[in-house]
GULUMMAR-464589 format. One line per field, with one value per residue: chain; x, y, z of N, C-alpha, C, O, CB in turn. Coordinates in nm, 3 decimals. Each point is the difference from the previous one (the first is absolute). Glycine has a CB too. Layout:
// GULUMMAR-464589
unit	A, ...
n_xx	X, ...
n_yy	Y, ...
n_zz	Z, ...
ca_xx	X, ...
ca_yy	Y, ...
ca_zz	Z, ...
c_xx	X, ...
c_yy	Y, ...
c_zz	Z, ...
o_xx	X, ...
o_yy	Y, ...
o_zz	Z, ...
cb_xx	X, ...
cb_yy	Y, ...
cb_zz	Z, ...
This chain:
// GULUMMAR-464589
unit	A, A, A, A, A, A, A, A, A, A, A, A, A, A, A, A, A, A, A, A, A, A, A, A, A, A, A, A, A, A, A, A, A, A, A, A, A, A, A, A, A, A, A, A, A, A, A, A, A, A, A, A, A, A, A, A, A, A, A, A, A, A, A, A, A, A
n_xx	-1.523, 0.269, 0.308, 0.074, -0.013, 0.221, 0.190, -0.015, -0.021, 0.311, -0.064, -0.126, 0.103, 0.207, -0.123, -0.005, 0.301, 0.161, 0.055, 0.029, 0.465, -0.009, -0.199, 0.266, -0.075, 0.206, 0.318, -0.201, 0.222, -0.276, -0.272, 0.050, -0.015, -0.302, -0.063, 0.262, -0.110, -0.292, 0.130, 0.139, -0.320, -0.262, 0.014, 0.133, -0.316, -0.008, 0.316, -0.138, -0.258, 0.135, 0.105, -0.226, -0.133, 0.148, -0.237, -0.401, -0.123, 0.263, -0.020, -0.322, 0.039, 0.011, -0.273, -0.195, 0.244, 0.201
n_yy	3.049, 0.143, -0.048, -0.257, -0.153, 0.227, -0.346, -0.331, 0.140, 0.195, -0.353, -0.197, -0.031, -0.050, -0.309, 0.037, 0.167, -0.286, -0.221, 0.137, -0.144, -0.249, -0.086, -0.051, 0.213, -0.299, 0.071, 0.016, -0.329, -0.039, 0.011, -0.185, -0.305, -0.028, -0.137, -0.127, -0.141, 0.020, -0.279, -0.238, 0.137, 0.113, -0.200, -0.118, -0.027, -0.139, -0.285, -0.126, -0.028, -0.078, -0.334, 0.009, -0.069, -0.253, -0.143, 0.074, -0.031, -0.316, 0.017, 0.076, -0.122, -0.130, 0.071, 0.056, -0.291, 0.294
n_zz	2.434, -0.113, 0.209, 0.198, -0.209, -0.057, 0.120, -0.151, -0.287, 0.112, 0.073, -0.246, -0.189, 0.384, -0.100, -0.207, 0.037, 0.133, -0.380, -0.256, 0.247, 0.089, -0.276, -0.082, -0.300, -0.014, -0.206, -0.246, 0.220, 0.151, -0.345, -0.136, 0.128, 0.032, -0.272, -0.147, 0.418, -0.102, -0.270, 0.016, 0.295, -0.157, -0.124, 0.191, -0.004, -0.232, -0.092, 0.183, -0.138, -0.233, 0.131, 0.181, -0.237, -0.001, 0.357, 0.046, -0.373, -0.175, 0.253, -0.076, -0.201, 0.220, 0.223, -0.225, -0.194, -0.143
ca_xx	-0.057, 0.040, 0.103, 0.003, -0.014, 0.099, 0.097, 0.049, 0.042, 0.196, 0.107, -0.014, 0.053, 0.259, -0.006, -0.001, 0.120, 0.089, 0.070, 0.026, 0.112, 0.112, 0.027, 0.136, -0.072, 0.013, 0.116, -0.121, 0.057, -0.033, -0.079, 0.029, 0.068, -0.165, -0.094, -0.016, -0.021, -0.195, -0.005, -0.008, -0.074, -0.095, -0.018, 0.056, -0.200, -0.151, 0.050, -0.031, -0.164, -0.052, 0.006, -0.122, -0.132, 0.026, 0.051, -0.091, -0.075, -0.026, -0.052, -0.139, -0.037, 0.009, -0.122, -0.160, -0.005, -0.019
ca_yy	-0.146, -0.020, -0.009, -0.074, -0.114, 0.063, 0.027, -0.094, -0.072, 0.037, -0.060, -0.032, -0.009, 0.025, -0.172, -0.037, 0.068, -0.041, -0.125, 0.005, 0.051, -0.095, -0.089, -0.053, -0.077, -0.122, 0.100, -0.093, -0.105, -0.053, -0.036, -0.078, -0.088, -0.021, -0.090, -0.091, -0.078, 0.003, -0.009, -0.179, -0.105, -0.028, -0.150, -0.128, 0.028, -0.049, -0.138, -0.069, -0.070, -0.034, -0.162, -0.040, 0.074, -0.154, -0.115, -0.059, -0.019, -0.137, -0.069, 0.009, -0.154, -0.159, -0.041, -0.050, -0.075, 0.132
ca_zz	-0.085, -0.186, -0.031, -0.012, -0.108, -0.114, 0.123, -0.057, -0.116, -0.030, 0.060, -0.111, -0.189, 0.011, -0.048, -0.130, -0.109, 0.131, -0.009, -0.258, 0.000, -0.035, -0.069, -0.104, -0.157, -0.033, -0.064, -0.154, -0.002, 0.122, -0.035, -0.085, 0.105, 0.091, -0.071, -0.089, 0.039, 0.059, -0.051, -0.067, 0.078, -0.086, -0.064, 0.075, 0.056, -0.014, -0.007, 0.157, -0.027, -0.116, 0.018, 0.092, -0.085, -0.161, 0.020, 0.054, -0.002, 0.026, 0.071, -0.021, -0.117, 0.011, 0.067, -0.025, -0.152, -0.054
c_xx	0.117, 0.150, 0.113, 0.030, 0.098, 0.154, 0.050, 0.025, 0.173, 0.056, -0.035, 0.087, 0.124, 0.040, -0.004, 0.117, 0.198, 0.029, 0.016, 0.187, 0.053, -0.019, 0.095, -0.041, 0.105, 0.051, -0.084, 0.078, -0.096, -0.150, -0.042, 0.040, -0.146, -0.151, -0.008, -0.026, -0.170, -0.033, 0.016, -0.083, -0.148, -0.024, 0.057, -0.149, -0.122, 0.110, -0.010, -0.160, -0.010, 0.070, -0.058, -0.149, 0.054, -0.023, -0.132, -0.142, 0.059, 0.003, -0.197, -0.074, 0.006, -0.099, -0.187, 0.039, -0.001, 0.084
c_yy	0.011, 0.012, -0.068, -0.140, 0.036, -0.099, -0.132, -0.021, 0.069, -0.101, -0.136, -0.094, 0.038, -0.131, -0.026, 0.097, -0.055, -0.177, -0.034, 0.070, -0.086, -0.121, 0.015, -0.032, -0.065, 0.029, -0.054, -0.142, -0.072, -0.005, -0.131, -0.164, -0.017, -0.046, -0.042, -0.120, -0.067, -0.098, -0.102, -0.084, -0.009, -0.125, -0.080, -0.045, -0.046, -0.125, -0.111, -0.032, -0.028, -0.185, -0.084, -0.041, -0.116, -0.125, -0.078, -0.014, -0.091, -0.041, -0.004, -0.096, -0.130, -0.047, -0.005, -0.090, 0.127, -0.025
c_zz	-0.153, -0.001, 0.050, -0.087, -0.105, 0.045, -0.024, -0.160, -0.065, 0.062, -0.068, -0.141, 0.055, 0.008, -0.081, -0.061, 0.024, -0.109, -0.157, -0.010, 0.008, -0.093, -0.121, -0.144, -0.086, -0.145, -0.148, -0.062, 0.040, -0.093, -0.089, 0.026, 0.050, -0.093, -0.082, 0.117, -0.009, -0.122, -0.007, 0.157, 0.020, -0.076, 0.012, 0.052, -0.088, -0.096, 0.102, -0.009, -0.115, -0.031, 0.109, -0.067, 0.006, 0.131, 0.103, -0.088, -0.115, 0.099, 0.008, -0.071, 0.047, 0.139, -0.052, -0.167, -0.122, -0.088
o_xx	0.086, 0.056, 0.111, 0.079, 0.080, 0.053, 0.115, 0.090, 0.087, 0.117, 0.101, 0.037, 0.099, 0.080, 0.116, 0.051, 0.102, 0.111, 0.076, 0.043, 0.077, 0.094, 0.007, -0.065, 0.083, -0.074, -0.113, -0.040, -0.046, -0.046, -0.083, -0.034, -0.082, -0.095, -0.108, -0.067, -0.041, -0.060, -0.104, -0.040, -0.057, -0.059, -0.010, -0.063, -0.100, 0.033, 0.003, -0.052, -0.043, -0.061, 0.000, -0.073, 0.007, -0.100, -0.016, -0.103, -0.060, -0.089, -0.067, -0.081, -0.093, -0.078, -0.089, -0.107, -0.109, 0.028
o_yy	-0.069, -0.073, 0.015, -0.091, -0.074, -0.043, -0.016, -0.068, -0.059, -0.009, -0.051, -0.114, 0.004, -0.041, -0.028, -0.044, -0.011, -0.051, -0.071, 0.020, -0.039, -0.077, 0.090, -0.102, 0.085, 0.058, -0.044, -0.056, -0.085, -0.114, -0.091, -0.046, -0.070, -0.076, -0.013, -0.091, -0.115, -0.103, -0.066, -0.115, -0.095, -0.097, -0.063, -0.088, -0.069, -0.083, -0.109, -0.109, -0.115, -0.086, -0.123, -0.097, -0.079, -0.065, -0.113, -0.043, 0.037, -0.084, -0.101, -0.088, -0.080, -0.095, -0.083, -0.039, -0.017, 0.085
o_zz	-0.053, -0.082, -0.053, 0.020, -0.057, -0.103, -0.042, -0.048, -0.065, -0.035, -0.049, -0.030, -0.072, -0.084, -0.028, -0.103, -0.068, -0.009, -0.066, -0.114, -0.088, -0.021, -0.083, -0.026, -0.034, -0.079, -0.023, -0.102, -0.076, 0.000, 0.009, -0.109, -0.061, 0.020, -0.057, -0.050, -0.006, 0.030, -0.006, 0.017, 0.054, 0.047, -0.105, -0.058, 0.020, 0.084, -0.056, -0.021, -0.003, -0.063, -0.004, 0.020, 0.095, -0.030, 0.045, 0.052, -0.101, -0.015, -0.019, 0.031, -0.008, -0.011, 0.014, -0.044, -0.054, -0.085
cb_xx	-0.434, -0.278, -0.211, -0.151, -0.330, -0.185, -0.228, -0.181, -0.403, -0.088, -0.057, -0.144, -0.298, -0.004, -0.187, -0.318, -0.314, -0.267, -0.173, -0.421, -0.098, -0.029, -0.207, 0.182, -0.265, -0.106, 0.413, -0.057, 0.252, 0.225, 0.112, 0.082, 0.360, 0.198, 0.040, 0.222, 0.272, -0.033, 0.106, 0.360, 0.250, 0.093, -0.048, 0.343, 0.175, -0.305, 0.129, 0.247, -0.078, 0.044, 0.187, 0.196, -0.110, 0.384, 0.309, 0.236, -0.086, 0.143, 0.342, 0.131, 0.191, 0.362, 0.294, -0.079, -0.057, -0.093
cb_yy	0.079, 0.207, 0.136, 0.265, 0.025, 0.359, 0.185, 0.009, 0.014, 0.267, 0.195, 0.308, 0.087, 0.267, -0.030, -0.038, 0.277, 0.223, -0.012, 0.154, 0.205, 0.144, -0.144, -0.017, 0.103, -0.173, 0.052, 0.336, 0.149, 0.216, 0.306, 0.278, 0.155, 0.305, 0.069, 0.199, 0.214, 0.405, 0.222, 0.103, 0.107, 0.304, 0.121, 0.167, 0.298, 0.342, 0.231, 0.267, 0.227, 0.409, 0.171, 0.265, 0.323, 0.168, 0.214, 0.123, 0.143, 0.054, 0.147, 0.288, 0.187, 0.092, 0.177, 0.311, -0.218, 0.065
cb_zz	0.144, -0.043, -0.006, 0.096, 0.095, 0.082, 0.231, 0.254, 0.009, 0.050, 0.284, 0.160, -0.139, 0.282, 0.129, 0.099, 0.087, 0.335, 0.306, -0.023, 0.148, 0.234, 0.178, 0.226, 0.004, 0.246, 0.202, -0.032, 0.096, 0.258, 0.057, 0.029, 0.126, 0.148, 0.124, -0.180, 0.110, 0.081, -0.015, -0.215, 0.047, -0.044, -0.009, 0.147, 0.075, -0.086, -0.065, 0.182, 0.142, -0.026, -0.098, 0.141, -0.220, -0.224, -0.081, 0.156, 0.230, -0.131, 0.124, -0.014, -0.164, -0.101, 0.144, 0.192, 0.161, 0.252
């Protein structure tokens, strides 16, 4: 029973290491590109949410006379 457990754990670790060997690391240029795209996208979404927030504040103020 215990031997089977150790074999299962060893197999699991072996499979993890096999999968990690398949990982392709991005180059410096790719990493900079991906990071830039994510930062620009997040800024655009933040601006969109900010604009909607300001619009809803104005509409609620108009509706309730604040």
